[in-house]
PLY file of the C-alpha trace (Angstrom):
ply
format ascii 1.0
element vertex 89
property float x
property float y
property float z
element edge 88
property int vertex1
property int vertex2
end_header
78.74 153.88 -22.94
81.18 154.49 -20.34
79.31 157.30 -18.53
75.78 154.65 -18.85
76.58 152.60 -15.61
76.84 155.57 -12.88
74.17 156.77 -14.10
72.19 153.99 -14.03
73.98 153.68 -10.93
72.93 157.72 -10.57
69.11 156.82 -11.06
68.96 153.54 -8.83
70.51 155.30 -5.92
67.88 158.29 -6.02
65.05 156.02 -5.97
66.45 154.00 -3.27
66.59 157.86 -1.22
63.17 157.92 -2.85
61.52 155.51 -1.81
62.75 154.77 1.81
61.77 158.57 2.05
58.12 158.14 1.38
57.23 154.56 2.42
56.56 154.18 5.82
55.34 150.46 6.10
58.98 149.04 4.02
62.52 149.95 3.60
64.28 149.28 0.59
67.78 147.76 1.91
70.71 145.82 0.10
70.63 142.37 0.67
72.85 140.56 3.35
73.52 143.94 5.38
72.17 142.41 8.22
75.29 139.92 7.72
77.52 142.22 7.12
76.93 144.52 10.07
75.30 142.50 12.52
74.16 145.67 14.85
71.76 146.91 12.49
70.22 144.35 11.94
67.11 145.61 14.24
66.71 148.06 13.46
64.88 148.47 9.25
65.41 152.73 9.55
69.47 152.14 10.56
69.83 149.61 7.48
67.78 151.67 5.11
70.62 154.72 5.97
73.81 152.70 6.04
72.32 150.74 3.10
71.73 154.09 0.85
75.27 155.62 1.88
77.13 152.35 0.50
74.80 152.87 -2.44
75.86 156.70 -2.70
79.59 155.96 -1.85
79.24 152.86 -4.84
77.60 155.13 -7.10
80.98 158.41 -6.62
83.46 155.02 -7.47
81.60 154.49 -10.15
81.27 158.31 -11.68
85.22 158.56 -10.52
86.68 156.22 -12.57
84.27 157.15 -15.86
85.88 160.89 -15.82
89.37 158.51 -14.93
89.04 156.62 -17.68
87.45 159.96 -20.30
91.22 161.27 -18.66
93.22 159.04 -19.79
92.20 157.76 -23.17
91.66 161.40 -23.89
95.69 161.34 -23.26
96.18 158.62 -24.81
94.36 160.45 -28.30
96.49 163.61 -27.79
100.05 161.49 -27.14
99.61 159.55 -30.69
98.47 161.97 -32.48
101.98 163.95 -31.19
103.99 160.88 -31.89
101.94 160.58 -35.54
103.39 164.33 -36.23
106.10 164.06 -35.00
105.78 166.24 -31.67
106.87 163.66 -29.73
107.74 165.59 -25.86
0 1
1 2
2 3
3 4
4 5
5 6
6 7
7 8
8 9
9 10
10 11
11 12
12 13
13 14
14 15
15 16
16 17
17 18
18 19
19 20
20 21
21 22
22 23
23 24
24 25
25 26
26 27
27 28
28 29
29 30
30 31
31 32
32 33
33 34
34 35
35 36
36 37
37 38
38 39
39 40
40 41
41 42
42 43
43 44
44 45
45 46
46 47
47 48
48 49
49 50
50 51
51 52
52 53
53 54
54 55
55 56
56 57
57 58
58 59
59 60
60 61
61 62
62 63
63 64
64 65
65 66
66 67
67 68
68 69
69 70
70 71
71 72
72 73
73 74
74 75
75 76
76 77
77 78
78 79
79 80
80 81
81 82
82 83
83 84
84 85
85 86
86 87
87 88
């Protein structure tokens, strides 16, 4: 379950990248991006690029946090097993 959210975000990011490349009439962008970055409000292509960069950044952070959580869990299990067996450092 730890990797479910990063997997979904990866799929959404890939779909956003594909959609923005293939559809000539519309762009898929994050909501309220024009409020956060007024400089890109008039350029739909730039809004799509910034949205994709934001999606990639969120996805990378999600994968990093999932991997970090996995490593912490494995280390905690090993420490608990070592304490139970009496081989604590």
